[in-house]
C-alpha positions as CSV (number, residue, x, y, z in Angstrom):
1,M,-73.7,-20.9,97.3
2,T,-75.4,-18.7,94.8
3,S,-73.5,-15.5,94.0
4,R,-75.1,-12.1,94.7
5,T,-75.0,-11.5,91.0
6,Q,-77.0,-14.6,90.2
7,Q,-79.5,-13.7,93.0
8,L,-80.1,-10.4,91.4
9,V,-80.4,-12.0,88.0
10,D,-83.0,-14.4,89.4
11,T,-85.0,-11.6,91.1
12,L,-85.1,-9.5,87.9
13,T,-85.9,-12.5,85.7
14,A,-88.8,-13.4,87.9
15,R,-90.2,-9.8,87.8
16,I,-89.8,-9.8,84.1
17,R,-91.5,-13.2,83.5
18,E,-94.3,-12.3,86.0
19,G,-95.0,-9.1,84.2
20,V,-94.0,-6.9,87.1
21,I,-91.6,-5.2,84.6
22,R,-93.3,-5.3,81.2
23,P,-91.9,-5.5,77.8
24,G,-90.8,-2.0,76.7
25,E,-90.4,-0.7,80.3
26,R,-87.0,0.3,81.7
27,L,-85.2,-1.6,84.5
28,P,-84.6,0.3,87.6
29,T,-81.4,2.4,87.3
30,E,-78.0,1.1,88.6
31,S,-78.5,3.4,91.7
32,E,-81.9,2.2,92.3
33,L,-80.8,-1.5,92.2
34,I,-77.8,-0.9,94.3
35,S,-80.0,0.8,96.9
36,A,-82.8,-1.7,96.8
37,H,-80.7,-4.9,96.9
38,G,-77.6,-3.8,98.9
39,V,-75.2,-4.8,96.1
40,S,-72.2,-3.2,94.4
41,R,-72.2,-1.5,91.0
42,T,-70.1,-4.3,89.6
43,V,-72.9,-6.9,90.7
44,V,-75.6,-4.8,89.1
45,R,-73.6,-4.5,85.8
46,E,-72.8,-8.1,85.6
47,A,-76.4,-9.0,86.3
48,V,-77.6,-6.8,83.5
49,A,-75.1,-8.3,81.2
50,R,-76.4,-11.8,82.0
51,L,-80.0,-10.6,81.3
52,K,-78.8,-9.2,77.9
53,A,-77.1,-12.4,77.1
54,A,-80.4,-14.3,77.9
55,G,-82.3,-12.0,75.5
56,L,-84.4,-10.5,78.2
57,V,-83.2,-6.9,78.0
58,E,-81.4,-4.5,75.7
59,T,-79.4,-1.4,76.8
60,Q,-79.9,1.8,75.0
61,H,-77.0,4.2,75.4
62,G,-77.9,7.1,77.6
63,R,-81.3,5.8,78.4
64,G,-80.8,2.6,80.4
65,S,-81.8,-1.1,80.0
66,F,-85.3,-2.0,78.6
67,V,-87.2,-5.3,78.8
68,L,-87.7,-6.9,75.4
69,A,-90.9,-8.5,74.3
70,L,-90.8,-12.1,75.3
71,P,-91.4,-14.6,72.5
72,S,-93.8,-17.4,73.1
73,A,-91.5,-20.3,73.7
74,T,-94.1,-23.0,73.6
75,G,-97.0,-21.6,71.3
76,F,-99.3,-22.9,74.0
77,D,-102.3,-20.8,74.3
78,P,-105.0,-22.8,76.2
79,A,-108.6,-21.8,76.5
80,P,-109.8,-21.5,80.1
81,A,-111.3,-24.6,81.6
82,R,-115.1,-24.2,81.9
83,T,-116.8,-27.4,82.6
84,R,-116.2,-29.7,85.6
85,Q,-114.5,-32.3,83.3
86,E,-112.2,-29.7,81.8
87,V,-111.1,-28.6,85.3
88,L,-110.5,-32.2,86.3
89,D,-108.4,-32.6,83.0
90,L,-106.5,-29.5,83.9
91,L,-105.7,-30.8,87.4
92,D,-104.5,-34.1,85.9
93,F,-102.3,-32.1,83.5
94,R,-100.9,-29.9,86.3
95,M,-100.1,-33.1,88.4
96,G,-97.7,-34.2,85.7
97,I,-96.0,-30.9,85.3
98,E,-95.9,-29.4,88.7
99,T,-94.8,-32.4,90.7
100,E,-91.5,-32.4,88.6
101,S,-91.4,-28.6,88.8
102,A,-91.4,-28.8,92.6
103,A,-88.8,-31.4,92.7
104,L,-86.5,-29.3,90.4
105,A,-87.2,-26.2,92.5
106,A,-86.1,-28.0,95.7
107,A,-82.9,-29.0,94.1
108,R,-82.1,-25.7,92.5
109,R,-83.8,-23.0,94.6
110,T,-81.8,-19.8,95.4
111,E,-82.3,-17.5,98.3
112,A,-84.0,-15.0,95.9
113,A,-86.3,-17.7,94.7
114,L,-87.2,-18.8,98.2
115,A,-87.9,-15.2,99.2
116,G,-90.3,-14.8,96.3
117,L,-92.0,-18.0,97.1
118,R,-92.5,-17.1,100.7
119,E,-93.8,-13.7,99.6
120,A,-96.5,-15.4,97.4
121,L,-97.4,-17.8,100.2
122,D,-97.9,-15.0,102.6
123,A,-100.1,-13.1,100.1
124,F,-102.2,-16.3,99.6
125,A,-102.7,-16.9,103.3
126,A,-103.6,-13.1,103.7
127,A,-106.3,-13.5,101.0
128,A,-108.8,-15.3,103.1
129,G,-112.3,-13.9,102.3
130,N,-111.0,-12.3,99.1
131,P,-111.5,-14.8,96.3
132,G,-110.0,-12.8,93.5
133,A,-106.8,-12.0,95.4
134,A,-106.5,-15.6,96.6
135,V,-106.7,-16.9,93.0
136,H,-104.0,-14.5,91.8
137,A,-101.8,-15.3,94.8
138,D,-102.3,-19.0,94.3
139,H,-101.2,-18.8,90.7
140,L,-98.2,-16.6,91.6
141,F,-97.1,-19.2,94.2
142,H,-97.1,-22.0,91.6
143,L,-95.5,-19.8,89.0
144,R,-92.7,-18.9,91.4
145,I,-92.1,-22.6,92.0
146,A,-91.6,-22.9,88.2
147,L,-89.3,-19.9,88.2
148,A,-87.3,-21.6,91.0
149,T,-86.5,-24.4,88.7
150,G,-84.2,-22.3,86.6
151,N,-85.9,-23.9,83.5
152,R,-87.7,-21.3,81.5
153,Y,-90.1,-23.9,80.0
154,Y,-91.8,-24.5,83.3
155,A,-92.2,-20.8,83.8
156,D,-93.3,-20.2,80.3
157,L,-96.0,-23.0,80.5
158,L,-97.4,-21.9,83.9
159,G,-97.3,-18.3,82.8
160,S,-99.3,-19.1,79.7
161,L,-102.0,-20.9,81.7
162,G,-102.4,-17.8,83.9
163,P,-104.6,-17.5,87.0
164,A,-107.3,-19.3,85.0
165,M,-105.5,-22.6,86.0
166,I,-106.7,-22.0,89.5
167,V,-110.3,-22.1,88.2
168,V,-112.9,-23.5,90.8
169,P,-116.6,-23.8,90.8
170,R,-118.4,-20.6,91.7
171,D,-119.8,-22.1,94.9
172,R,-116.2,-22.9,96.1
173,L,-114.7,-19.4,95.5
174,D,-115.0,-18.7,99.3
175,P,-114.6,-22.1,101.0
176,G,-114.8,-20.8,104.5
177,P,-112.0,-20.2,107.1
178,A,-111.4,-23.9,108.1
179,A,-111.3,-25.1,104.4
180,F,-109.1,-22.2,103.4
181,A,-106.7,-22.8,106.2
182,R,-106.3,-26.5,105.1
183,I,-105.5,-25.3,101.5
184,V,-103.0,-22.8,102.9
185,A,-101.4,-25.7,104.9
186,E,-101.0,-27.7,101.8
187,H,-99.2,-24.7,100.1
188,D,-97.0,-24.4,103.3
189,D,-95.9,-28.1,103.0
190,I,-94.8,-27.5,99.5
191,H,-92.9,-24.4,100.4
192,A,-91.2,-26.2,103.4
193,A,-90.0,-29.1,101.3
194,I,-88.6,-26.8,98.7
195,E,-86.9,-24.6,101.4
196,R,-85.1,-27.5,102.9
197,G,-84.1,-28.9,99.5
198,D,-86.1,-32.1,99.6
199,A,-87.1,-32.9,96.1
200,E,-89.0,-36.1,96.9
201,A,-91.0,-34.4,99.7
202,A,-91.7,-31.4,97.4
203,R,-93.0,-33.8,94.6
204,A,-95.2,-35.6,97.2
205,A,-96.5,-32.3,98.6
206,V,-97.7,-31.0,95.3
207,R,-99.2,-34.4,94.4
208,V,-101.2,-34.4,97.7
209,H,-102.3,-30.8,97.1
210,L,-103.5,-31.4,93.6
211,A,-105.1,-34.6,94.6
212,N,-107.0,-32.9,97.4
213,S,-108.1,-30.2,94.9
214,R,-109.5,-32.8,92.7
215,A,-111.3,-34.5,95.6
216,R,-112.7,-31.2,96.7
217,L,-114.0,-30.5,93.2
218,L,-115.7,-33.9,93.0
219,R,-117.1,-33.6,96.5
220,D,-118.6,-30.2,96.0
221,S,-119.9,-30.5,92.5
222,P,-123.3,-32.1,91.6
């Protein structure tokens, strides 16, 4: 069972890597973290110590703990996919990365990671009819799977791709209620497999989702 300290570390790490708490910004105070997460002062201090050891924050005496600028771990800075072939190539690339990311997430997920994944899935489902919000929630869902692996290279890679990795043709930005519901169901299958710790099912669910995305692109493009 994951300790409360590690759950808090996972939660704060996710917020840092997602840019919720940006480089140079201060972490919430001890009192704020205690109140928000229902943990003891000892848990908060140990969690901050682990974040410092990981190089994510530094503590300034009398001022608090601040997020450090995150170095680029991969040097990967892709240009957005623009043509249909580039989008297809991106989906092929994601297939190789994200199937294994989901399998690892199923094996390693924590309660905090599952809560974050559920939050992203709910945001995506609620974004029907709002293409911009849907794209960002979709990316967040896949990023949180990467974060759930506990392997920063997956998170760094998907973070560097950004919401642009969800690029779809302009005429598919609003696919309609029935089509959108099917896409939500695909995400739900991924979440369910990770939640029950089934690595093979998680791998298969991502493969089905990205294969369907590829098929939708080929069907709807001239």
